[in-house]
C-alpha positions in Angstrom: 111.2 143.7 33.9 112.8 140.3 34.0 113.9 138.5 30.8 110.9 136.2 30.9 108.4 139.1 30.9 110.4 140.9 28.3 110.5 137.9 26.0 106.7 137.2 26.4 105.9 140.8 25.7 108.3 140.8 22.7 106.7 137.6 21.4 103.2 139.1 21.8 104.3 142.3 19.9 105.7 140.1 17.1 102.4 138.3 16.8 100.5 141.6 16.9 102.7 143.1 14.2 102.1 139.9 12.0 98.3 140.2 12.6 98.4 143.9 11.6 100.4 143.1 8.5 98.0 140.3 7.6 95.0 142.6 8.0 96.7 145.2 5.9 97.5 142.7 3.2 93.9 141.4 3.3 92.5 144.9 2.9 94.9 145.7 0.0 93.9 142.5 -1.8 90.3 143.3 -1.2 90.6 146.8 -2.6 92.4 145.7 -5.7 89.7 143.2 -6.4 86.9 145.8 -6.0 86.0 145.4 -9.6 85.5 141.7 -9.2 83.4 142.4 -6.0 81.1 144.7 -8.0 80.7 142.1 -10.7 79.9 139.5 -8.0 77.3 141.9 -6.4 75.6 142.3 -9.8 75.2 138.5 -9.8 73.2 138.6 -6.5 75.9 137.1 -4.2 76.2 138.5 -0.6 79.3 140.7 -0.4 79.4 141.1 3.4 81.3 137.8 3.8 83.9 138.9 1.3 84.7 142.2 3.0 85.1 140.9 6.5 88.4 140.0 8.1 89.3 136.3 8.1 88.8 134.5 11.3 92.4 133.4 11.7 93.6 137.1 11.6 91.0 138.0 14.2 92.1 135.1 16.5 95.8 136.0 16.0 95.1 139.6 17.0 93.2 138.7 20.1 95.9 136.1 21.1 98.6 138.7 20.5 96.9 141.3 22.7 96.5 138.8 25.5 100.1 137.7 25.2 101.3 141.3 25.4 99.1 141.9 28.5 100.4 138.7 30.1 104.0 139.9 29.5 103.3 143.3 31.0 101.6 141.8 34.0 104.5 139.4 34.7 106.9 142.4 34.6 105.1 144.6 37.1 106.7 144.8 40.6 104.8 143.8 43.7 102.3 146.3 45.2 103.3 148.3 48.3 101.3 148.4 51.4 98.8 151.2 51.6 99.2 151.8 55.4 102.3 153.8 56.4 102.9 151.8 59.5 103.0 148.5 57.6 105.4 150.1 55.0 107.6 151.5 57.7 107.6 148.2 59.5 108.8 146.5 56.3 111.6 149.1 56.0 112.6 148.5 59.6 112.7 144.7 59.1 114.2 144.4 55.6 115.9 147.6 54.9 117.1 148.2 51.3 117.0 144.5 50.5 113.2 144.6 50.6 113.0 147.3 47.9 115.3 145.8 45.3 113.9 145.5 41.7 114.0 142.2 39.7 117.3 143.3 38.2 118.9 143.9 41.6 118.8 147.7 41.6 117.3 149.8 44.4 113.8 151.1 43.7 113.9 154.7 42.5 111.5 156.1 45.1 113.0 154.3 48.2 113.5 157.0 50.8 114.4 154.9 53.8 112.6 155.1 57.1 109.8 157.7 56.7 109.6 158.2 60.5 113.3 159.0 60.8 112.6 162.7 60.9 110.2 162.2 63.8 112.8 160.1 65.7 115.7 162.6 65.2 113.9 165.8 66.0 114.8 167.6 69.2 112.6 167.3 72.3 110.4 170.0 73.7 112.1 173.1 74.8 111.7 174.1 78.5 111.4 177.8 78.4 111.2 178.3 82.2 114.5 176.3 82.6 116.2 178.4 79.9 114.9 181.7 81.5 116.3 180.6 84.9 119.7 179.6 83.4 119.8 182.9 81.6 119.0 184.9 84.7 121.7 183.1 86.6 124.2 183.7 83.8 123.3 187.4 83.8 123.8 187.6 87.6 127.1 185.8 87.5 128.2 187.8 84.5 127.7 191.2 86.1 130.3 190.6 88.8 132.8 188.5 86.7 132.3 190.0 83.2 134.4 192.8 82.0 133.6 194.5 78.7 136.7 195.2 76.7 137.0 198.8 75.6 138.4 199.8 72.3 
């Protein structure tokens, strides 16, 4: 995450903590004045408006959640291509520079060229050629080879 996204996320978390604290304080003040609410209810006044959370705390909570979401979205890295050939082409063109994070470190799951194993494997084995070479080696070995005796 860059410092901009971290600061936006931190600011949103600070707003969210303040909204939670304000909601808690409102509920504590409301519970301590329960006796006064019961006396108001006996007078015939609607108590549903007294028990609800104030509008400014609700707005602050929603704004804080959106600010935290914005900070998290700003800090996410770019999406990778879904197709292997597109991803391998990016690796071939850009190399490690294309997979650097925002802070300049190499991405943790960068494995290099995924097709390198296919490019470095040995070719097909010609069994007939190897059998012919082995037969020639055996024929030449009978006349020239001496087995050392112990």
